[in-house]
C-alpha positions as CSV (number, residue, x, y, z in Angstrom):
1,M,0.0,0.0,0.0
2,S,1.2,3.4,-0.8
3,K,0.8,6.3,1.6
4,H,-0.7,9.4,0.1
5,K,-0.5,12.9,1.6
6,K,-3.9,14.4,2.3
7,D,-4.9,17.1,0.0
8,T,-4.4,20.1,2.2
9,K,-4.8,22.7,-0.5
10,R,-7.6,25.0,0.1
11,K,-10.2,25.2,-2.6
12,I,-10.6,28.5,-4.4
13,P,-13.8,29.2,-6.3
14,S,-13.3,28.7,-10.1
15,E,-14.3,32.3,-10.9
16,L,-11.4,33.6,-8.8
17,V,-8.8,31.4,-10.5
18,N,-7.1,31.9,-13.9
19,E,-6.5,29.2,-16.5
20,R,-3.2,28.1,-14.8
21,G,-4.9,27.6,-11.4
22,F,-3.6,30.7,-9.6
23,P,-5.7,33.5,-8.1
24,K,-6.6,36.3,-10.5
25,P,-5.4,39.8,-9.9
26,I,-7.4,42.0,-7.6
27,E,-8.9,45.2,-9.0
28,A,-8.4,48.2,-6.7
29,K,-8.5,52.0,-6.8
30,C,-5.6,54.3,-6.0
31,F,-6.5,56.4,-2.9
32,K,-4.6,59.5,-4.3
33,C,-5.7,59.6,-8.0
34,N,-8.6,57.1,-8.1
35,G,-6.8,55.3,-10.9
36,S,-7.4,51.6,-11.5
37,I,-4.8,49.1,-10.2
38,Q,-4.4,45.4,-10.7
39,I,-2.7,43.7,-7.7
40,K,-1.0,40.5,-8.9
41,Y,-0.6,37.2,-7.1
42,V,3.0,36.4,-6.3
43,I,3.5,32.7,-6.7
44,P,6.7,32.2,-4.6
45,K,5.3,34.1,-1.6
46,K,1.8,32.6,-2.0
47,K,0.1,35.9,-1.5
48,Y,-0.8,39.1,-3.3
49,S,1.9,41.7,-3.9
50,S,2.4,44.4,-1.3
51,K,4.0,46.8,-3.8
52,N,0.8,48.8,-4.2
53,N,-0.1,48.7,-0.5
54,W,0.4,52.2,1.1
55,E,0.5,50.7,4.6
56,Y,3.4,48.5,3.6
57,W,5.5,51.5,2.6
58,T,4.6,53.9,5.4
59,N,4.0,51.8,8.5
60,P,7.1,50.6,10.4
61,E,5.0,47.9,12.0
62,A,4.3,46.3,8.6
63,N,7.6,44.4,8.8
64,N,6.0,42.2,11.6
65,P,4.0,39.3,10.0
66,E,1.6,39.4,12.9
67,F,0.5,42.9,11.7
68,W,-1.0,41.4,8.5
69,K,-2.9,38.7,10.3
70,D,-5.4,41.2,11.7
71,K,-8.2,41.2,9.2
72,K,-9.5,44.6,10.2
73,A,-6.1,46.1,9.4
74,R,-6.1,44.6,6.0
75,E,-9.6,45.9,5.2
76,K,-8.6,49.5,5.8
77,D,-5.5,49.3,3.6
78,K,-5.1,52.0,1.1
79,K,-3.8,51.1,-2.4
80,I,-1.5,53.3,-4.4
81,C,-0.8,53.1,-8.1
82,D,2.7,53.0,-9.8
83,N,2.3,56.6,-11.1
84,C,1.7,57.9,-7.5
85,L,4.6,55.9,-6.2
86,L,6.8,57.4,-8.8
87,E,5.5,60.9,-8.0
88,L,6.3,60.3,-4.3
89,Y,9.8,59.0,-5.1
90,Y,10.8,62.0,-7.2
91,N,9.6,64.4,-4.5
92,K,12.6,63.6,-2.3
93,E,11.6,65.6,0.8
94,L,8.2,64.0,0.9
95,F,9.7,60.6,0.1
96,W,12.1,60.8,3.0
97,E,9.4,62.1,5.4
98,T,6.9,59.4,4.4
99,I,9.0,56.3,4.1
100,K,11.0,56.1,7.3
101,D,12.4,52.6,6.9
102,L,15.8,52.7,5.0
103,K,15.3,49.1,3.6
104,K,12.0,50.0,2.1
105,R,13.4,53.2,0.6
106,M,16.1,51.0,-1.0
107,K,13.5,48.5,-2.1
108,L,11.4,51.1,-3.8
109,R,14.5,52.6,-5.5
110,G,15.3,49.1,-6.8
111,Y,11.7,48.6,-8.1
112,I,11.9,51.8,-10.0
113,W,15.4,51.0,-11.4
114,L,14.3,47.5,-12.5
115,K,11.0,49.0,-13.9
116,V,8.8,46.9,-11.5
117,V,7.2,50.3,-10.7
118,K,6.8,52.1,-14.0
119,Q,4.9,55.0,-15.6
120,S,1.7,53.8,-17.2
C-alpha cells in the first residue's frame, strides 16, 4: 500500500482562478488619484503583492508578520498606483518624510530602477 498525503490545498472558487490555477489579480482604486490598479498574485510568496499597499511602505509595524494577520487592518489598507509611487519617489523631501524605513526606501528605488514600478 502506498501512503498518500492528504490534499491540504484550500479550494478556491473557479471564478477567482485563472487558467493556470492561480488566483486572479485583484482590482483596486488608488487612494490618491482614483486610478485603477491590478494587484497580482506572487506565486513564490503565495500571497498578493504588497508593492501597491500604502500601509506596507509607510507603517514601520508592517515588517511584523503578525500585523498582517489582523483582518480589520487589511480591510482598511489604502492602495496606491505606480504613477503615484513614482511621484512620491521623485519628490525627495516627501519621500524621506513618508517612508522612514531605509530598507523600504532602497527596495522602492530598486523597483523603479528595474522597472517593476513604472509609468503607465
